[in-house]
C-alpha positions in Angstrom: 124.8 17.2 104.2 126.6 17.5 107.4 130.4 16.5 107.5 131.9 14.5 111.1 135.3 15.6 110.7 135.8 19.6 108.9 139.3 18.9 108.7 140.5 16.1 107.3 144.1 17.3 107.7 144.0 17.2 111.7 142.7 13.7 111.2 143.1 10.5 109.1 140.4 10.1 107.2 136.7 11.3 106.5 133.2 9.9 106.7 130.9 11.5 105.0 127.4 11.0 107.1 123.9 10.5 104.4 121.5 8.2 105.6 122.4 6.4 101.5 126.5 7.4 101.7 128.7 5.1 102.5 131.9 7.8 101.1 135.0 7.6 103.4 137.9 10.0 102.1 141.5 9.8 103.5 145.0 11.6 102.4 147.6 9.0 101.8 149.5 11.5 99.8 150.3 15.5 100.3 147.5 16.2 98.0 146.1 12.8 96.7 143.5 11.1 98.8 141.3 8.4 98.5 138.1 7.8 97.8 136.0 4.8 98.9 132.7 3.4 99.0 130.8 0.2 99.1 128.1 -1.8 97.2 127.2 -5.1 97.4 127.5 -6.8 94.4 126.5 -10.6 94.2 128.6 -12.9 95.2 131.1 -11.4 96.5 129.5 -9.3 98.7 129.6 -5.9 100.7 132.2 -4.2 98.6 134.5 -1.3 98.5 135.9 0.9 96.2 138.2 3.1 95.7 138.6 6.3 93.6 141.5 9.5 94.1 140.7 13.5 94.8 144.2 15.2 93.9 144.5 18.7 94.4 146.2 20.8 92.6 145.8 25.1 94.5 142.4 25.0 95.0 142.0 22.8 92.2 140.7 19.6 92.0 140.7 16.5 89.4 138.9 12.5 90.7 140.2 9.3 89.7 137.0 6.7 89.2 134.5 7.8 90.9 132.1 6.2 93.2 130.2 3.7 92.9 126.9 4.9 93.2 125.4 8.4 92.2 124.5 9.2 96.1 128.5 8.6 97.1 129.2 10.6 94.3 127.2 13.7 95.1 128.3 13.4 98.6 132.2 13.1 97.3 131.1 16.9 95.4 130.1 17.9 98.0 133.4 16.8 100.3 135.3 19.0 97.4 132.6 21.6 97.8 133.1 22.6 101.6 136.8 22.1 100.9 136.4 25.0 98.4 138.3 23.3 95.8 136.8 23.6 92.0 136.4 19.9 90.6 138.2 20.4 86.9 138.2 17.1 85.4 137.3 13.2 86.2 138.6 10.1 84.1 137.3 6.7 84.6 140.2 3.7 84.7 136.8 1.4 82.9 133.4 0.8 82.2 132.7 -1.2 86.0 130.5 0.9 88.1 132.6 0.9 90.2 134.9 3.5 88.4 132.0 4.9 86.3 129.2 4.7 88.4 128.7 8.4 89.2 129.5 9.4 85.6 126.1 10.9 85.3 126.3 12.9 88.6 129.6 14.7 87.4 127.8 15.2 83.8 125.0 16.4 84.9 127.0 19.2 87.1 129.0 20.0 84.2 132.1 18.7 85.5 134.5 17.1 82.1 134.5 14.3 82.8 137.3 11.4 80.5 137.5 7.8 79.6 139.2 6.0 76.7 136.9 6.2 73.8 136.8 1.8 74.1 135.7 2.7 77.6 133.0 5.2 76.1 131.6 2.5 73.5 131.6 0.3 75.8 129.4 2.1 78.6 126.9 3.2 75.6 126.9 -0.1 74.7 125.2 -1.1 78.6 122.9 2.2 78.4 125.0 4.3 80.6 126.4 7.2 81.4 129.2 8.5 78.9 132.8 11.0 79.6 132.1 14.1 77.7 135.6 13.7 76.2 137.0 10.9 74.8 141.1 10.4 75.8 143.6 9.4 73.3 144.1 5.6 73.1 148.2 5.5 74.3 148.2 8.3 76.8 146.9 11.5 77.7 147.0 14.2 80.3 144.0 15.8 82.3 146.1 18.8 83.6 150.3 17.5 82.3 152.0 17.1 84.9 149.4 15.9 87.3 147.3 13.8 86.4 148.3 11.7 83.2 146.5 8.9 81.4 148.4 5.5 79.5 146.8 2.4 78.6 149.1 -0.6 79.0 146.8 -3.5 77.4 144.0 -5.8 78.2 143.9 -6.7 81.9 141.0 -6.8 84.3 138.7 -5.4 81.3 139.6 -4.4 78.0 139.8 -0.9 78.4 141.8 -0.5 81.3 143.7 2.3 81.7 145.4 3.1 84.8 146.0 7.4 86.4 150.1 8.6 87.2 150.2 11.6 89.0 154.0 12.9 88.4 153.9 15.1 91.5 154.0 12.4 94.0 155.0 8.8 91.6 151.6 7.9 93.1 149.8 5.1 90.6 146.5 4.6 90.0 145.7 0.8 88.5 142.3 0.2 89.9 141.1 -3.0 89.1 144.1 -3.5 86.6 146.3 -4.2 90.3 145.2 -6.6 93.1 145.6 -5.6 96.5 148.3 -7.4 98.6 145.2 -9.5 100.7 143.9 -10.2 97.3 144.0 -14.2 96.8 142.9 -14.4 93.1 141.6 -11.8 90.2 138.5 -11.2 91.8 135.3 -10.7 89.0 137.0 -12.3 85.6 134.0 -11.7 83.8 135.7 -8.8 80.6 139.3 -9.9 82.2 142.1 -10.8 78.8 143.9 -13.4 81.6 146.1 -14.2 79.0 147.3 -10.7 77.9 146.7 -8.9 81.0 150.6 -10.4 81.6 152.0 -8.5 79.1 150.3 -5.5 80.4 151.4 -5.6 83.8 154.5 -5.3 82.4 154.0 -2.6 80.4 153.4 -0.7 83.4 156.3 -1.5 84.7 159.0 -0.4 82.2 156.9 2.7 81.9 156.8 3.4 85.7 160.0 1.9 87.7 160.1 5.1 89.9 156.6 4.6 91.1 156.6 4.9 95.0 152.9 4.2 96.1 150.8 2.2 93.9 147.1 2.2 94.5 144.6 -0.8 93.4 140.6 -0.4 92.9 140.0 -3.0 96.1 142.1 -2.6 99.1 144.7 -0.7 100.4 147.5 0.9 98.6 151.0 -0.4 98.5 154.3 0.1 96.3 155.4 -1.7 92.5 155.0 -5.1 94.3 151.7 -4.9 94.2 151.8 -5.7 90.5 154.4 -8.2 90.4 152.0 -10.0 93.5 149.5 -9.6 90.1 151.4 -11.5 88.2 151.5 -14.0 90.6 147.9 -14.0 90.6 147.5 -14.1 86.7 149.9 -17.5 87.1 148.1 -19.1 89.2 144.3 -18.3 87.5 145.8 -19.6 84.6 147.4 -23.1 85.5 143.4 -24.1 86.1 143.3 -24.1 83.1 146.2 -26.9 81.9 
């Protein structure tokens, strides 16, 4: 595999060049990178999904996998190219845009983490599961570096968020919509009536967050959570 740019620190983003890969890795803060990959999903077409790579010295932690096993392999080669040791990976819910690369990470004997609920849902659809169960409320993949929190149901019943204390970045994943989103997107597994309370739990727990990263679209600030609340209200009004 060949990389188009060997020095990520010198460029705004790096595209990993393979025939099958859609992976793009972009620095968004010191020691924090967003990985983005795409998959054609009906009825929405080509959908880009995001996760993070958090660097702690020579170690790295992955937050959500790319969509596919191919792009997850590409992400591991990206870390290898930078001589980073992947010490763990956490998935925020059971949908493919968060967990599609679990089998690859498990194959490479990288510790993988998900809530027991997420692992149960993955097992139900005969998908690879994470090797470690997280406590339901909160946990630390590495204390002070990568921490998780279950705020309640929203986009899915099992969705968690990931907090990076050092950079005060909140990875909200599909639990939060980007500012460009005009609706809540895929509601197949959503708990719309519980979602707003779950968002308020996040706002109460992380009022100091200076960046919020959604699962799809551009990162922003806490206004993304308020925007999501407005979209929830619009969705709820349809039932009246």
